[in-house]
C-alpha positions in Angstrom: 23.6 -27.7 -31.6 22.8 -24.4 -29.9 25.5 -22.8 -27.7 24.2 -21.7 -24.4 27.3 -20.1 -22.9 29.4 -21.3 -20.0 27.8 -24.0 -17.9 27.7 -23.3 -14.2 27.2 -26.3 -12.0 26.9 -26.6 -8.2 27.3 -29.6 -6.0 25.0 -30.1 -3.0 27.6 -28.6 -0.6 28.2 -25.5 -2.7 24.5 -24.5 -3.2 23.9 -22.9 0.2 27.0 -20.7 -0.2 25.9 -19.7 -3.7 22.4 -18.7 -2.5 23.7 -17.0 0.7 23.5 -13.5 -0.7 20.0 -14.1 -1.9 18.6 -15.6 1.3 20.5 -14.2 4.2 18.6 -11.4 5.9 21.7 -9.3 6.8 22.6 -9.1 3.1 19.0 -8.3 2.1 18.8 -5.5 4.7 22.1 -4.0 3.5 20.8 -3.7 -0.1 18.2 -1.1 0.8 20.0 2.2 0.1 18.7 5.8 -0.2 18.9 5.4 -3.9 16.5 2.4 -3.8 14.1 4.5 -1.7 14.3 7.3 -4.3 13.5 4.8 -7.1 10.6 3.3 -5.3 8.9 6.5 -4.0 7.8 8.0 -7.3 5.8 5.0 -8.5 4.2 4.8 -5.1 3.2 8.5 -5.1 1.7 8.1 -8.6 -0.4 5.1 -7.5 -1.6 7.0 -4.4 -2.5 10.1 -6.5 -4.3 8.0 -9.2 -6.3 6.1 -6.6 -7.4 9.2 -4.9 -8.1 11.1 -8.2 -10.2 8.2 -9.5 -12.2 8.0 -6.4 -12.9 11.8 -6.3 -13.8 11.7 -10.0 -16.2 8.9 -9.4 -17.8 10.6 -6.4 -18.3 13.8 -8.3 -19.9 12.1 -11.4 -22.1 9.8 -9.3 -23.3 12.6 -7.0 -27.1 12.9 -6.7 -28.9 16.0 -5.6 -30.1 14.3 -2.5 -26.9 12.4 -1.7 -24.1 14.0 0.4 -20.6 13.7 -1.1 -18.2 12.1 1.5 -14.6 10.9 1.3 -14.7 7.1 1.8 -12.6 5.6 4.6 -10.2 3.9 2.1 -9.4 7.3 0.7 -8.9 8.8 4.1 -6.4 6.0 4.8 -4.8 6.7 1.4 -4.5 10.4 2.0 -2.8 9.8 5.4 -0.5 7.4 3.7 0.2 10.0 0.9 1.1 12.7 3.5 3.4 10.3 5.4 5.0 9.2 2.1 5.7 12.8 1.0 6.9 13.8 4.5 9.2 10.8 5.1 10.4 10.1 1.6 10.8 13.6 0.2 10.7 16.4 2.8 12.6 14.6 5.6 15.5 13.5 3.3 15.9 17.0 2.1 16.0 18.5 5.6 18.0 16.0 7.6 20.4 13.1 7.3 18.8 10.8 9.9 15.7 9.6 8.0 16.7 6.2 6.6 15.0 3.9 9.1 11.7 5.8 9.1 11.7 6.1 5.3 12.0 2.4 5.0 9.1 1.8 7.3 6.9 4.4 5.7 7.7 3.0 2.2 6.8 -0.6 3.1 3.7 0.5 4.9 2.5 2.8 2.1 2.9 0.0 -0.5 0.9 -2.4 1.7 -1.9 0.2 2.1 -2.0 1.0 -1.7 -2.2 -2.7 -2.4 -5.2 -3.0 -0.1 -6.8 0.1 -1.5 -8.8 -1.6 -4.4 -10.1 -4.2 -2.0 -11.3 -1.7 0.6 -12.9 0.5 -2.2 -14.7 -2.6 -3.5 -16.0 -3.1 0.0 -17.1 0.5 0.2 -19.2 0.2 -3.0 -20.6 -3.1 -1.8 -19.0 -5.3 -4.4 -18.3 -8.1 -1.9 -22.0 -8.7 -1.2 -24.1 -11.2 -3.1 -27.1 -8.9 -3.3 -25.2 -5.8 -4.3 -26.1 -2.6 -2.4 -27.4 -2.9 1.1 -31.0 -2.0 1.9 -32.0 1.3 0.6 -32.9 3.9 3.3 -36.4 5.0 2.6 -37.5 7.0 5.6 -35.0 9.8 5.2 -32.4 8.4 7.5 -28.8 8.6 6.4 -26.9 5.5 5.4 -23.9 4.7 7.6 -20.5 6.3 6.8 -18.7 2.9 6.8 -20.2 -0.5 5.9 -19.3 -3.6 7.9 -17.3 -5.0 5.0 -15.4 -1.7 4.4 -14.5 -1.5 8.1 -13.3 -5.1 8.2 -11.1 -4.7 5.1 -9.8 -1.3 6.3 -8.9 -2.7 9.7 -7.3 -5.7 8.1 -5.1 -3.5 5.9 -4.1 -1.3 8.9 -3.3 -4.4 10.9 -1.1 -5.9 8.2 0.5 -2.5 7.8 1.4 -2.3 11.5 2.9 -5.8 11.3 5.0 -4.8 8.3 6.1 -1.7 10.1 7.2 -3.8 13.1 9.0 -6.2 10.9 10.8 -3.6 8.9 11.7 -1.7 12.2 13.1 -4.8 13.7 15.2 -6.0 10.7 
């Protein structure tokens, strides 16, 4: 027989009290401390830098002589998120003491945006279309800066980010 340690059992009436600290929103809100923010910020910054670095590297290596190099919309959103992350999670805590609520909002929003980044980049390169790339422009006209799929996924990511910001700000 294998010993499994002390046995913990709950009756039906005790279970909600045992789970209270895991389910109650006031307890969860109080667990977010500045130390937690400091632990979550570096991986986020690494992800943001890697996403932007990969995209820049790809654009440089895929550049044709006739094609203009542009920064895609998902990378513009990522850069803005990167600046907000550095400003609100590094610079603001160094210079002031009243940063905690804003830092929580920016951290949550930046993680949502970096989670949507691969989806919006895939839309930028036309990977969501069945036929691959859209019609090639043959008469010298420029292709649009943002495709329809890229615009939809970018707007969806920004909309969800705004909802996350409102939720974090309220709780």
